[in-house]
Every structure is written in C-alpha cells, then in structure tokens.
TILOVO-758916 format. One line per 8 residues: their letters; for each residue z, x, y of N, C-alpha, C, O. Coordinates in steps of 0.05 Angstrom, whole numbers, plus 5000, padded with zeros to 4 digits. Each point is the difference from the previous one (the first is absolute). Layout:
<atoms>
A> Z:X:Y:Z:X:Y:Z:X:Y:Z:X:Y; ...
</atoms>
This chain:
<atoms>
XXXXXXXX> 0883:6230:7894:5021:4995:5027:5017:4983:4986:4996:4986:4981; 5031:5020:5037:5016:4995:4982:5010:4954:5008:4993:4981:5015; 5021:5022:4970:4999:4969:4997:5016:4993:5030:4993:4980:5013; 5025:5034:4995:5008:4978:5035:4976:5017:5015:4984:4983:5009; 5008:5037:4996:4965:4988:5013:4993:4987:4991:4978:5009:4990; 5028:4960:5001:4980:4977:4995:5023:4981:5024:4991:4978:5004; 5026:5026:5005:5017:4983:5015:4999:4993:5030:5003:5019:5015; 4992:4958:4997:5010:4999:5021:4998:5018:5016:4982:5010:5013
XXXXXXXX> 5061:4991:4981:5019:5019:5009:4995:5034:5009:5002:5015:5020; 4991:4987:4950:4987:5030:4999:4974:5010:5024:4993:5023:5007; 4997:4950:4999:4976:5014:5017:5015:4999:5030:4998:5019:5016; 5018:4954:4989:5017:5007:5027:5013:5015:5008:5006:5002:5023; 5004:5018:4952:5025:5012:5000:4987:5024:5007:4992:5002:5023; 5004:5017:4962:4979:5021:4989:4970:4993:5043:4996:5017:5017; 4995:4961:4981:4989:5008:5041:5022:4999:5015:4996:5007:5023; 5020:4988:4974:5019:4996:5027:5017:5027:5003:5004:5010:5022
XXXXXXXX> 5008:5003:4948:4994:5020:5002:4994:5016:5018:5013:5010:5019; 4950:4996:4968:4986:5016:5014:5001:5005:5035:5001:5020:5014; 4998:4946:4994:5002:4997:5022:5020:5009:5016:4993:5000:5024; 5036:5011:4970:5017:5001:5005:5009:5026:4999:5016:5010:5016; 4974:5001:4965:4981:5030:5002:4999:5013:5016:5019:5013:5008; 4956:4988:5002:4984:4991:5005:5010:5002:5038:4995:5019:5015; 5023:4948:4994:5013:5010:5021:5014:5014:5006:5004:5010:5021; 5012:4993:4952:5021:5012:5005:4997:5039:5011:5015:5017:5011
XXXXXXXX> 4956:4983:4978:4999:5035:5011:4978:4999:5014:4980:5014:4996; 5024:4966:5023:4988:5007:5033:5025:5000:5011:5009:5022:5006; 5003:4962:4998:5028:4991:5004:5025:5028:5005:5018:5007:5015; 4963:5001:4956:5014:5031:4998:4990:5025:5014:5009:5023:4998; 4966:4966:5021:4993:5023:5020:5018:4983:5028:5001:5017:5018; 5004:4972:4986:5026:4996:5025:5023:4994:4991:5012:4980:5005; 4997:5040:4977:5032:4992:4990:5000:4976:4990:5017:5000:4981; 4974:4976:5021:5011:4982:4994:5006:4994:4973:5011:5016:4984
XXXXXXXX> 4979:4948:5008:4992:4996:4971:4989:4962:5009:5006:4984:5018; 4978:5017:4960:4987:4972:5005:5019:4978:5001:4987:4980:5006; 5038:5015:4991:5020:4991:5001:5005:4999:5026:4993:4977:5008; 5016:5036:5011:4997:5004:5032:4981:4993:5007:5000:4983:5018; 4978:5024:4973:4971:4999:5013:5006:4961:5013:5005:4991:5022; 4989:4993:4943:5000:4971:4994:5028:4990:5020:4999:4977:5009; 5022:5038:4997:5015:4981:5018:4993:5008:5045:5006:4991:5022; 4973:5032:4963:4998:4996:5045:4981:4988:4994:4997:4982:5015
XXXXXXXX> 4988:5018:4971:4981:4975:4993:5000:4962:4998:4981:4984:5001; 5049:5012:4996:5010:4981:4997:5015:4986:5031:5001:4976:5003; 5008:5043:5016:5011:4997:5015:4976:4994:5026:4978:5011:5001; 5032:4968:5018:4981:4990:5013:5005:5028:5023:5018:5009:5013; 4957:4996:4984:4992:5013:5037:5027:4998:5016:5023:5009:4998; 4964:4977:5015:5004:4991:5030:5027:4989:5001:5015:5007:5018; 4995:4971:4958:5020:4983:4996:5024:5006:4998:5018:4993:5015; 4983:5020:4964:5009:5013:4975:5004:4991:4976:4977:4995:4991
XXXXXXXX> 5051:4994:4979:5003:4983:4988:5025:4991:5001:5014:5015:5014; 5001:4965:4975:5022:5008:4985:5000:5007:4976:4984:4994:4982; 5042:5026:5017:4996:5013:4985:5014:4982:4974:5008:5016:4983; 4996:4961:5010:4996:4977:4984:4971:4993:4980:4995:4992:4977; 4994:5015:5043:4968:4980:4998:4982:5028:4988:4980:4993:4988; 5023:5037:5013:4998:5023:4992:5001:4994:4968:4977:5000:4991; 5045:4995:4989:4996:5005:4974:4981:4979:4980:4989:5003:4978; 5013:4963:5051:4987:4987:4971:4975:5005:5005:4983:4997:4982
XXXXXXXX> 5007:5015:5051:4966:5000:5006:4993:5017:4978:4983:4993:4983; 5035:5034:5015:4986:5020:4985:4998:4997:4975:4980:5008:4988; 5045:4978:5000:4997:4995:4969:5027:5022:4982:5003:5005:4976; 5014:5005:5054:5017:5027:4985:5030:4990:5007:5011:4996:5022; 5000:5001:4949:5023:4996:5007:5024:5024:5021:4995:5024:5002; 5032:4964:5013:5009:5004:5025:5014:5020:4988:5015:5007:5019; 4990:5007:4965:5014:5037:5001:4976:5016:5014:5001:5013:5021; 4976:4984:4961:4980:5010:4996:4989:5003:5030:4999:5023:5010
XXXXXXXX> 4995:4955:5003:5007:4990:5031:4999:5014:5019:4983:5006:5016; 5052:5003:4978:5026:5009:5017:4994:5019:5002:5005:5009:5023; 4985:5007:4960:4998:5022:4979:4971:5017:5032:4997:5016:5018; 4990:4964:4966:4980:5016:5024:4997:4990:5031:4987:5012:5017; 5023:4973:4985:5012:4987:5035:5014:5032:5000:4985:5017:5008; 5037:4991:4987:5010:5013:5001:4993:5027:5005:5014:5017:5012; 4957:4989:4974:4994:5027:5001:4970:4998:5027:4991:5018:5014; 5003:4960:4984:4986:5007:5030:5016:5005:5021:4993:5017:5016
XXXXXXXX> 5036:4964:4988:5010:5003:5020:5007:5031:5003:5001:5017:5017; 5002:4980:4963:5022:5035:5007:4979:5012:5012:5004:5011:5022; 4954:4991:4960:4980:5020:5007:4988:4984:5025:4976:5006:5006; 5040:4971:5012:4998:5002:5027:4961:4973:5002:4985:4996:5019; 5014:4996:4962:4984:4988:5000:5011:4972:5007:4980:4985:4998; 5043:5000:5009:5005:4966:4993:5017:5006:5016:5012:5021:4995; 4993:4968:5025:5039:4987:5003:4997:4977:4989:4979:4988:4993; 5052:5003:5006:5012:4969:4986:5017:4995:5034:5016:5015:5011
XXXXXXXX> 4974:4960:4996:5008:4989:5039:5025:4970:4978:4998:4998:4976; 5015:4990:5035:5015:4977:4995:4969:4982:5011:4984:5005:5018; 5016:4972:4962:4985:4982:4996:4995:4972:5037:5006:4980:5013; 4990:5029:4987:5002:4982:5033:4998:4965:4989:5010:4980:5010; 4975:5020:4970:4997:4969:4995:5024:4989:4979:5010:4978:5003; 4996:5040:4975:5021:5001:4990:5016:5010:4994:4996:5009:4977; 5039:4999:5038:5022:5014:5007:4996:5021:4966:4997:5024:4994; 5006:4943:4988:5003:5017:4969:4991:5026:4981:5009:5016:4984
XXXXXXXX> 4955:4976:5036:4985:5034:4992:4985:5009:5016:4992:4988:5020; 5000:5039:4973:4988:5021:5008:4980:5011:4996:4993:5009:4978; 4987:4992:5055:4983:4997:5007:4987:5040:4991:5013:5019:5009; 4960:4983:4972:4997:5023:4990:4974:5015:5021:4978:4991:4992; 5017:5027:5031:4987:4998:5018:4992:5030:4995:5015:5017:4991; 4958:4987:5016:4982:5017:4993:4999:5027:5030:4991:5002:5022; 5022:5013:4962:4996:5018:5030:4969:5017:5002:4981:5001:4983; 5022:5012:5044:4976:5000:5002:4981:5032:4965:4977:5006:4992
XXXXXXXX> 5053:5003:5001:4991:5013:4985:4998:4983:4969:4992:5010:4979; 5015:4968:5027:5003:4980:4975:4970:4997:4995:4987:5005:4980; 5003:4983:5049:4972:4983:5016:4975:5020:4981:4987:4987:4983; 5008:5040:5019:4987:5027:5002:4998:4998:4970:4978:5000:4988; 5051:4996:4998:4994:5000:4973:4990:4975:4979:4987:5002:4979; 5022:4976:5033:4991:4982:4993:4960:4994:4990:4987:4993:4980; 5006:5019:5058:4972:5005:4995:4991:5022:4983:4977:4995:4993; 5028:5019:5001:4986:5027:4987:5008:4978:4964:4981:4995:4985
XXXXXXXX> 5044:4998:5010:4998:4974:4980:4996:4985:4994:5004:4993:4976; 4982:4986:5048:4970:4993:5005:4974:5008:4993:4985:4988:4985; 5011:5029:5025:4973:5015:4995:5002:5004:4960:4991:4987:4982; 5018:5026:5019:5014:5005:4967:4990:4980:4993:4977:5002:4992; 5030:4980:5009:5000:4971:4984:4965:4990:5007:4985:5002:4980; 5000:4988:5047:4973:5006:5004:4990:4999:4983:4991:4982:4986; 5009:5045:5013:4989:5035:4993:4981:4978:4965:4977:4993:4997; 5055:5004:4978:5002:4997:4980:4979:4974:5000:4977:5000:4990
XXXXXXXX> 5037:4979:5025:4988:4979:5003:4959:5005:4989:4990:4999:4978; 4993:5009:5056:4994:5014:4997:4987:5005:4981:4981:4988:4990; 5031:5034:5002:4989:5006:4965:4981:4985:4979:4980:5000:4986; 5050:4984:5027:4999:4976:4978:4975:4982:4991:4987:4993:4980; 5016:5004:5056:4976:4988:5004:4967:5005:5001:4981:4986:4996; 5022:5038:5009:4976:5022:4996:4993:5002:4964:4988:5019:4991; 5019:4966:4997:5011:5019:4965:4994:4970:4991:4980:5002:4986; 5028:4970:5016:5004:4977:4996:4985:4975:5018:5007:4994:5023
XXXXXXXX> 4958:4986:4956:4996:4991:5019:5018:4984:5011:5024:5005:4997; 4966:4970:5018:5009:4976:5024:5008:4988:4970:5025:4999:4995; 4953:4989:4979:5007:4982:4992:5023:5008:4987:5022:4991:5007; 4974:5024:4976:5021:5022:4983:5036:5004:5010:5021:5003:4988; 4973:4996:5034:5043:4991:5010:5002:4983:4999:5017:4989:4987; 4959:4994:5034:5007:4955:4990:5016:5005:4975:5024:4999:4994; 4946:5007:4991:5019:4996:4962:5026:5014:4996:5017:4990:4985; 4986:5029:5025:5028:5019:4990:5021:4986:5017:5024:5001:4993
XXXXXXXX> 4969:4989:5028:5025:4995:5024:5005:4961:4990:5016:4985:5010; 4964:5009:4972:5002:4973:4999:5013:5006:4971:5012:4981:4991; 4989:5046:4992:5019:5001:4976:5026:5001:5012:5016:4982:4997; 4991:5040:5019:5021:5006:5006:5014:4972:5008:5021:4995:4988; 4972:4989:5027:5012:4976:5009:5021:4989:4974:5024:4998:4997; 4942:4996:4982:5012:4988:4987:5021:5001:4974:5010:4984:4984; 4991:5054:5023:5011:5007:4973:5046:5003:5028:5022:5007:4991; 4974:4989:5029:5019:5011:5021:5004:4955:4994:5006:4995:4977
XXXXXXXX> 4992:4996:5030:4999:4972:4986:5020:4989:4971:5017:4983:4999; 4971:5035:4981:5007:4992:4980:5020:5003:5000:5015:4988:4985; 4996:5039:5041:5023:5026:4977:5032:4982:5029:5025:4998:4999; 4957:4995:5018:5027:4975:5024:5004:4984:4991:5024:4993:5001; 4952:4985:4982:5017:4984:4989:5018:5001:4976:5000:4978:4990; 5012:5036:5000:5015:5006:4972:5000:4984:4983:5017:5002:4983; 4961:4973:5013:5008:4989:4969:4979:5013:4981:4982:4988:4988; 5023:5035:5010:4981:5019:4975:5022:4997:4982:5000:4988:4979
XXXXXXXX> 5018:5023:5029:5033:4999:4977:5017:4977:5001:5024:5001:5001; 4964:4979:4998:5030:4975:5006:4994:4991:4977:5017:4992:4984; 4953:5006:5009:4985:4984:4963:5019:5009:4980:4989:5018:4987; 5028:4978:5007:5012:4999:4968:4973:5013:4981:4980:4987:5001; 5020:5037:4985:4983:5011:4990:5012:5010:4988:5023:5007:5006; 4960:4998:4961:5019:5019:4987:5015:5023:5007:5023:5010:4998; 4942:4995:5016:5021:5029:5009:5019:5011:5014:5012:5022:5001; 4988:4952:5012:5034:5011:5021:5015:5002:4989:4995:4990:4978
X> 5032:5022:5024:5019:4997:4984:5027:4992:5008:5017:4997:4983
</atoms>
C-alpha cells in the first residue's frame, strides 16, 4: 500500500473520481455529461432557478456554469428568461426535453443510491454520513492552517 493511500483525501478523491466516471459513462449514453445532469437536477422543475443561485448551489465556478448553461440551452434543454422578481438576474427554466433529461438523471442517481443502500447497512450509512459531516465541518471551519507551526512556511 502506498503512503498516500492512508490519507483521508486519497480515499475521498479516488471514490469521487470513481463515482464521477460512473455518472459520466451513464450520461454519455444520452450524449450528456455528469455536470449537465447535475445542473438539470439543480433546477426546480416547476419554477426554474435564478442563474445566480445555481453556481453556489452546485459548488462550481461561474465560468464552468456559464459554459454548461450555454450547452444546455443550445441543446434545447433550458431557456433563459428575465427574472420577474429581480430584473438584474435571469431565470433558468427547463424545457419539455429538459424535464425528460432531468428525469433520466434523477433515475440514474436513484439507481446508484439504491445500489449503495442494498450493499451498506443502515448503521454503516449512519456512521459514514456522520463522519462525512464532521470532515466537511473541519474543512469549512478553515482553522486548520491558521495555527503557526514549524511546517507552515
């Protein structure tokens, strides 16, 4: 076993890359990508979503989001309309085709979750989610690297 296989980030990263690859393989069957599916799932099917709320909600950079939205719009999966509640922003709405692709994305996510739930006990999942929440809290806290130590340069 390599030294980096003992670090938390190695396991988080390698697992996420495997999940991402699986989702992208499924999405490619529909001439799509995981990010496109995730974007469709992040848009409220009835009311749409303000474009300004999508980036933070999805955790992606504005440039990447703009590229994804442009691609979805070119494919006829979304339309952009002025936001009636905020004239400065744009509302992203799903088209009929976008709703169909959203349903496909949702089905893929549910199928993956079902496979996980079939393989992992409720107790194991509870512990896993608890650990992930703690890791997230430690990361978001941002106090890890504020202490002066000999290893900080």
